[in-house]
N, C-alpha and C positions, 0 to 999 in steps of 0.2 A: 391391797391384800390384808386381810385380818388374820391374826395368828392366835390359836387357842392351845394352851397346854393342859392336857388331861393328866393330872397327877394322882395316881392311885395305886392299888395293890393288885391282887390276882383277879379281881373283878374287872379291872381295866386291862390287865395283861391278856385275859381271855382264858383262864383256867377252866377246863371242862372236867367234871367229876366222872364222866364216862371214859374209861380207859385206865387211869386218868390221862388226859392229853391237853392240847390247846385247841380252842375253837378256830375254825377257819377264819382267815383274815376278814372276810366280808361279814362275818357274824359278830365280830367284836363291836361293842357299843361305840368306840371312837370312830371306827370305820363307817358304821351306820350314820353317825352324826356328820362325818365328812361328806358322805354321799348326799345327805339331805341338804346340807348347806351349800354345796357346789364349789366350783373352782375359785371363787373369790375369797374363800376361807381356807387356811391350812390348819388342820387338826392334828396335833402331835400327841401320840399315845405314849405316856411315860408310866407304865405299870410295872410293878415288881411284886412277885409272890411274897407274902408275909410282911409287906411294908406296914409299919405302924404310923400313927400320927406323929409321935415325938418320943418314942420309947425304944430302948435297946432290946434286941433279941439276937443272941449269938449262936443260934442253932443252924445257921446256914452260912455259906461263904460270903454272900452279898450283905452289905450293910443295909439293915431294914429300918433304920431310924429315919423317918420322913423329914424331921426337922434338920437333921445333919446334912442330908443330901439335897434338900430343896434349893439352897443358894446356888449350887453348881448348875442345877437344871435351869434356874432363872437366867443365869448368865449364858449358858450354852445355847438356849433357844431364843434369846432376846433379838429384836424387840417383841414383846407380847402384848396382846390386847385383852386377853382373858385367861385366868387360871381357874380350872375346875378342880376342886379338892374333893376327892371321892375316897375317903379313908375312914377307918374306925372299927371295922370288923375284927381285925387282928388284935386290936386293943382288948377285945373281950376275952382273950385267953387269960386265965387266972394268974399265970406267971408274968404276964405283961402288965396288965392293969386290972382287968376284970370288972371295971366300973364305967358306966356311960359318962359320968361326970369327968373322968380322966380324959376320955376322948374329946369332950367339949373343950377342955383346957388345952389339949393337944392341937386341935384345930385352931384355937385362938392363937397359939404359938405360931402356927404356919401363916395365919393372916398377918401377924406382926412381921414375920420374916419377909413376906411378899411386899409389904408396904414400906419397910425400912431398908430394903436391899439397894445396894449401889449399882444401878443399871448402866450398861455401857452407853457412852455418849450422852449421858444425862436424860435418858428416856424416862418418861413418867411410869409409875407403877401401874400394872394392869388391873382391870376389874377382877373381882373374885366371886366365884359361884361355889357355894358349899352344898355338897350332895350327901344326904344321909343314906347309908347302905340299907338294903332290905333287911329286916330282922332275921336272925338265925332261926332255925326250926329243928324239931326233933329229927333224929336220923338213926338208922340201924347200923351205921358204921361205928364200930366201937372206938377206933382211934380218934375220929373227929368228935364223937360225943364226949370223950374224956378230955380232949384238947380244949374244948370250949365249954367245959362244965360250969354251969351257973350263968352262962352268957346269954341265953335266950331272953330271959326277962330283962336283963340290962340292955340288950340290943334293941328292945322295943322302945326304950327311952331316948335313943339317939336322935330320932327325927325331932322330937320336942326340944331337946337341948340344942340341937344344931339350928333350928328355926329361931329360937330365942337369941342365940349368939349372932346369927346372920343379921337379925334385926338390930341388935345392939351395935354391930360393927359396920352397918351399911353395906352388907354383901347380898348377893343374890342367894336364893335357897331353892333346893329341889329335893323332894322326898322320893327316892327311887323305889321305896316300898309301895308307892301308890300305883306303880306300873309293872313291878316285877316281884317275883317270889323266889327265894332260895330253893334249891333242889333238895328233896329228902334223901338223895343219894349220900350226901355228906353234911347237909344242913347249913352250908356256908356259901357255896358257889351258885352260879346261874347256869341253866341250860341255854342252848343257842337261842331259843325264842325269847327267853327273858332278858338275855343280854342285848338282843336287838331292840327289845321294848324300851330299855333304858336310853339307847341312842335316839329312838323316835320321840320319847317323852322329853328329852332335853332340847330337841331342836327349837321349839318356839321360845323357850327361856333364853337360849343362847342367842337366837336372832334378836330378841328384844334387848339383851345386854350389849350386843355389838352394834345396835342401831341399824339393822338390816331390814 
């Protein structure tokens, strides 16, 4: 049995701009990936709305700093064969970071945490797959437009920055923007079809990294 941890934000949690609400379980990309990989792989969805790569945001009750929470998740779900890092969209908020280079550095911090973590029973560190979120887009929603002001251009740089980082660090890389587009309803999230597309797009990459 192989185990995959999907560490992400609302795109992994399954936030739907319609409602707003949460996508049906079967439509969320980790569920689609699980179904595609079959029973020999356990896919764990660890998504949190508003999660950043490595920055504080105190606007909600849950701790959104991905770097602070990751060690607990690594121990909770060990042993792990692969960790998928699908973060960065929330870093585009101007009060968080607002710069793509900050997200690259945040992902770099998460890679270091995964590789240096003290795993139970001396287990080896898992492989890492870095996923760039689809770029933000224009929206008529005034709150989301203000919340991510200036983030569209910066979000378009994430894939390039992440690809370079993954190459430097010997990680896998996948650009979710090649298979999915954010919805114009809020400019940030994915509709059901696009979140399913992420799961389908990740399947061959994950299979290769797991040696399946």
